[in-house]
N, C-alpha and C positions, 0 to 999 in steps of 0.2 A: 025359188029356196033362197040366191044370193040377196033379195029384197028382206026378206024375213032375217036372214043372218046380220043383217048389214041394221035392218030396225032392233033387235037385240042388241048390237054393241052400241047401239046410242043411250037406249036404255040401263046400259050398264054403267056407263060413263055419266049420266045423268044423276046415276042413285048415288053411285060413289062422289059426284058434286052436291049431292045436298049433305050425306053424310057425313061428309066434309066440314059442309059449313053449318052443320049444326054441333060439332064435334068445337068448332071455332068460335061458337055463341057461347058454349058449355062455357069455356075458357075465359072468356071475356066477360060474363057475369062472373065467375069466379073471380076474377082480378079485382073486379067493380064491387064485390063484397069485400073482398080483402083491404080496400082503398079507403071503404066509407068506414070500416074500424080503424083503420088509421085516423082515417079525419074526426072518428068522436074523440079517440084520443088525446088528437090535437086542440080540439076543442074543450077539454076537462075545465081549461084554466084558461080566464081570460086576457091574461098577463104570462106569457113565458118568456123564458131566460135562453138565449142563442147566443154560444157562445162562437168561436174561429168562426162568423163566415163571410164568406170570401167576397169580394168586390170583385161583380162584372163590370159594372157602368159606375162610374159617378163624372158629373157636369152640375153645374150652377141653372137655377132661371131666378126668375123676376117676378112679383106678383104687381096688381095693378097699382099698388101705391108705390112699388118701384123697390121693395125691401126682397132683397135675395138671398135664395134657400137652397140647400144641396140637396141633389136627387139621387138616391143610389138604389142600386139593382145588388143583392146578395144572394147567394148562393148557398145552402147548408147539402147534409147529406140527404135530405129529404124533399126538397122545393127551392124553388128560388122565388125571391118575392123583391117589392118595390119601396121605398121606406120615402122620407122625408127630414130633415133635419137642417135647423137654422145655426146652428153653431158652424163659427169659422173653422176648418179644418182641413187637413193638409191630406189625400189619402189615395194612392194610385190605385190602378187595375192589378190584380191579382194577390192588394193588401186584405190582411183576414183583421176582422173585429168584434167585439161584443157588445151587446145590447139587452133592449129587454123590449117584448114585442107586444101589440093589444092585437086578439081573433077576431074580437066582437063581431066583424063586419064581414068574416070570412066566408064562402057558402061551399056547399060540397062542391059545385062545377069548379069554384076559384082552387081549391084543392087540386082537384084531380086535372086541371092544365097544369098544374105544380110551377104557375106563375101567377101572383095576385100584388096585392098593394097590404100592406099593415102599418099603420103608423105606429112609430116607433120613442121611446126616451132612452136615459142613462145611457148615450154610445160611449163604448168604453176606449177612450182615444189613447190616453197612456200607455194602454196594455196591447196596442192593437200591434199587429208583429205582419212580418212578409210569409207570404206563400212558402215551403220550403222545395225547393225541386230537388229532383232525384239526380243523382249524376251524370245519367246519359242528357235530361234535359238541359241540366247546365253543361255541357260540353256544348251543346249546338250552341244556344242562345249567346254565352260568353264569347262568343264568336265576334261580338259583334258592340259597338260602343253607341250607337244611334239607337235611343229606347224608340224610333216609330218601325225601324226596320227590325228590331230584337222582338216586338209586338207582332210584327206580320209573319216572321217566321215563327213565331211562339204559335202563333194559332194555325200557320201552315201544315208544322208538323207534330203539335201536339193539343193542339184543339184550345188551346189558352185563346182569353177575351181579348179582345180591343178594345181600344179607345174611339169616343164619339168621332174624333178628329182621321182615325187612320180609317174608321166607318165611311166617314163621307168623301173619302178618297177612294175608296173602293166604289162605291154609288157613282161616282162620278164616270167610271169605265164600267160600270154597270158587270163585275167581276165577282161579285160576291159567293157566286157559285162556287167558285177557283179556288177561295181563302178558306170557305166553311169545309170540315174534312166530309167527304160524303160520298156517294156512289162515284163519282166522278176519280177521284182517289182512287179508292179500291179499286178500280179496274184497270190506272196507269201501275197500284201497285202489285197487283196481280201480273199485268203483264212483265212489268219488267224483271219482279223475283221469277217467274217461270221462263226467260228468258235468260237469265244468270245459270237457274238450277238446269234446265233441260239435259243440256252438252254431259253434266258432271251424273246426273241421274243415267243417260243413257248409254255409256260408260260401262256402267256396274249392272247395268242392265242386261245389257248382250252378252255379257259375260258370266252374270252369275242367279240375273231370274225372267230370263226371255219371255217367259210368260206372264208375267205383269205389264198392266195397260199403265204407259208413261204417261198420258195423260191425266188419268184418274188419280195416279197414285199421287202428281205432283199437284194437282188440287186440293186433294187432302193436305199435305204438307202445309201450301200456301193459307189454308182456310186457318190453321193452327196456327201458324203464325200472323195471320191477322187476329184471330183471336188473344192474343198474347198483345198486340200494338193496342185492342181496343183495352185490353188492362191498362196498360201503360198510360195514356192520354186519359184515363179515369172513365171508362164505357160511356163517353159522349153519345147523346143521343140522336144528333145526323149519322153518327157512324155506324151504329149498333141497327138502326132500322135499314141502312142502305146494307149491313151487312147480312140480315133474316132475310133479304127482298135475294141478295146473290149467292145465299144460301138456297131459298126457294130456287130459282133457275139453275141450280146446280143440280139439285133432285129432278127438274122434268127432263135436264139434257140427258142424264143415266138413266131415265124410262124411257129415254125417245121420244118424247111429248115436244110438241111445237112450244120454246118460250116466247116467243114472238106473238102473243097474240093476248087478247082485251079482255079475255075472260080470266086467263093467269095472273094479268097486272091484276085485277079486282083481286083476285085469290091470296095476291101478297098482301095487299091492302089491307083485307080483313085478318090475315096471319099477325101483319103488325100492328093493328088495332086491339085482337085480341090479347095480345102478349103486353101490349102497355097501352091501355087505353087514353093516358094522355096526348096519344099521336090525334086525338081527336080533335086537340084543341093548336095544335103545333104547325105553325105558319110555313117550317122548313119544311115540314113533313108534307103539306100542300104543294111546296113549289117541286119537291124529288116528283112525285105522284104526275104532276102536269109536266114535268122535263120528258117524265118516260112516258108518257102519254102522247106527248107533240112526237117523238121519237118514232112510237107506233103508228102513226096516225100517218106520217110521211112513207113509213114504208109500206103501209097497207095500199097505199095507193099511186105513191109516186113511182118509188124504186125501181119497178121495172121497163121504166122507160129509159134509165140512164147509167150508163157505166160504174164501174166502183168509186174512180175516182171522183167522177161528178158530183152521185150522189153524196159522199160525204160531204164537199161543200155545200152542196145543196142543204141537206139537213142541219149543217152547223147555222145555216143563215136563217132557215125555216124555226127552227128551236128558238133562235135567237130572237125573230121576231114575235111566235107565237105565245112568247112568256113576258112579255112588254106591258099590257094592258092588266095581270095578275099582279103582275113586281108592283106597277103605282099604283095601283088600288094598296097597298102597305107600305110603299116607300116612293113619293108620289117623286123626286128627283127624275128631271129628263134633261139629258144633253146629246148634241152628236157626238159628241165624246164615244158613247156608250157603244155606235157602231164600233168600235173596235175592240170592243168584246168579242166579234167574230173571229176579228184575226189572233187575236190573246189568247182566245181558247183553242188554238188549234198550235201556237206557240208553247201554251203553258204545258203539253206533250212533251215538248222538249224539256221546257223550262226546270220542271218537277225535277225528273230524276237526275240533273244536271244539277241541280243547287242540293237534293240529297247526296249527291255522290261528293260533291264539293265541302257538304260538312262532314261528313265521317272524314277524309283527309284532312280537316281541320284546316282549312280554306273557304268558309264560306262566307267569308266578308267581303269575296273580291266583288261581290256584283252591288256593293252595298250604294255606294255613288252612284250607280247606273237608276239603283230602285229610289232613291231620293228624290233625284229629277223627274222618276216617274210619276212620281205619288204630289210630286208639288206641280205637275203642268194638269190646268185646267181650263176649259173654255167655258162658253155663257153657258147657264142653265137656268131652267125653271119648274117648279112645281106644280103637277098635275093631278087634281084629285079626282080619282075614277068613283062616281058613285053606284053606292051597294047593287041598286039596280041593272046598270049597266054590267056590273061584274060579273053578275048573276046569267046577266042575258047570254053575254061572250061564254060562258063557260057550257051552257045549254048548249048554243050552238056550237061549241067544241064539240061536245059529244054527238051533237046529232050529223056531224063531219063524219062520222065511222061510217054512214051511209050513204053521205053526198059531198063525195070529194071536191065541189065547185064549192059546196060552204066551209069547206076548210079553207080552202084558197081565200075565201071572202073575210072569213076570221082574221088569218095572217093577215092583210092586207090593211083591215082595220086599225091595225100595230103602228101606221105609219101617221095617223093622224094626230099621237102627241107629240112628235117631232116637227111637223108642219105646224103645230102652235106656238113653235120656239119663234118662227118668222112673222107672227102675229104680233 
């Protein structure tokens, strides 16, 4: 009788899972059709006028004959795109520019990814203007005189874009995940806000509504604040996808369903892709998936062998090493300096709320000189290019590691090889 009941329970769970997957598939198809309609509208004209496109990246390159040209990555309300220009002009990150672009070679796959290349002409240099920040953003950023530090805090707090120079500095330390607003920041913000609001809410709860659940109520309040923050920073994709996954985790928690499950991770991925099909082509989304996956992999196999403090230290090292090869496939720079990311990830837990508080009280500039020296420090680095088949094999072995713990250890150890190559 007990076995029959257990079998029926499993059948019910699988049935609900299938219905959920079918529902997400319907949402995905609907969004795909909607995107295709937008694509047809976009392709109606071979030449389109774009006004006030924001500059995300701007740098110079040279042809084989030595002629220099500008490479621009621009962002509109609907998509981002790369273009080139041989004109000699001086524009900065977050400037706005108008131009005409040629859509002929843009495919639906390109359009769906929301990032592609279009040739352009008639760049309107004279009418370019600076993006207008709201008062809160200006209040934070105007506390700094150094342009690089202003960029850093703009990215850290408001998902502003950074220059190639600062991006290179960040890659030397391997801390891009700390700069780009994502799930890591959601966790910190959630914890800090909960810590601040809990005593205040508890005071009123005990006196006026003791029947309410403090954790549930505060979680709802914090999620509302996080949605407001998402609006402030322009619904940045990395933050939105992390917020969706946080909502999903919260839903599982209130339903008393195990959160640390590979099945639930898979369902959260399906949910994000169903709502935002362009995530299929997002490198940042892939990194966030892999980061959570390797956390789950460690907890699945090894957390029971150590105490909490030891697990926190080992988990930090484990995730850092496990992500080396996937990151190198897209960003081939490797340096021994990147091992500092293990320590910096822990320091960031204190640094982030500290600098947030300093900016609130108009003292955000206090750490500027330290940060300038921090970014200027560099040791020897090399470029290590990872073959596509090596990358895919590594991902497949990682998936198989769910079943075999020793294979997981083998995969993590493989990530020492790029650092060994520094000495060859």
